[in-house]
C-alpha positions, -999 to 999 in steps of 0.1 A, spaced: 350 522 21 345 486 34 333 459 11 305 434 20 322 406 39 291 385 39 290 386 1 326 376 0 319 346 22 291 336 -1 312 339 -32 342 318 -20 324 284 -21 309 292 -55 344 297 -69 359 266 -52 353 244 -83 372 268 -105 406 265 -87 431 281 -87 414 312 -72 432 341 -56 419 371 -38 433 407 -42 422 440 -28 415 464 -56 389 490 -66 381 496 -30 369 460 -27 380 424 -30 387 409 -64 386 372 -71 411 360 -97 403 327 -115 432 312 -134 451 345 -129 423 366 -145 399 388 -125 364 372 -126 344 391 -100 351 420 -76 330 428 -45 330 466 -46 334 489 -17 306 510 -30 282 480 -30 274 452 -53 300 436 -76 314 438 -110 314 407 -131 335 398 -162 313 389 -192 318 382 -228 316 413 -250 290 396 -272 268 388 -242 270 421 -225 240 439 -240 218 409 -233 229 408 -197 223 445 -191 186 439 -193 186 415 -163 173 428 -130 200 447 -111 225 447 -139 240 479 -153 270 491 -172 304 492 -154 323 524 -159 360 522 -149 365 555 -166 336 580 -162 315 582 -193 330 551 -208 312 519 -201 332 487 -202 325 462 -229 335 432 -208 323 441 -173 289 445 -158 280 460 -125 254 440 -104 235 458 -76 237 444 -41 199 440 -38 197 412 -64 227 394 -50 207 385 -18 192 357 -39 216 327 -38 206 314 -72 211 349 -88 245 352 -71 256 318 -83 246 325 -119 266 357 -120 297 342 -103 297 310 -124 292 330 -156 322 352 -147 344 322 -137 336 305 -170 347 336 -189 379 340 -169 389 303 -174 385 306 -212 409 336 -214 445 329 -226 471 322 -200 491 352 -188 527 351 -199 
């Protein structure tokens, strides 16, 4: 399944201030690594998954287009949220999600 190339192109400049940023193919899509930690991933099935703080997750799930991310069926992640493609058409909404995820990734401890 192909991921949304236009969404990828819109995310790149949003992450530029958070260098270093790397891109890796995973989950049938394209993941953006910020300071060696995955921050967002454009999914092949549409939309994207976004890294969040565990304590913020429930509050974010009430936002338009947000839903639980299940990497294992029946087991929602505590630190990832799935955002539907339809709400990401809005530039401000996309920027909020991407910047939130990058901030979380930057604050994670360095990988050994």
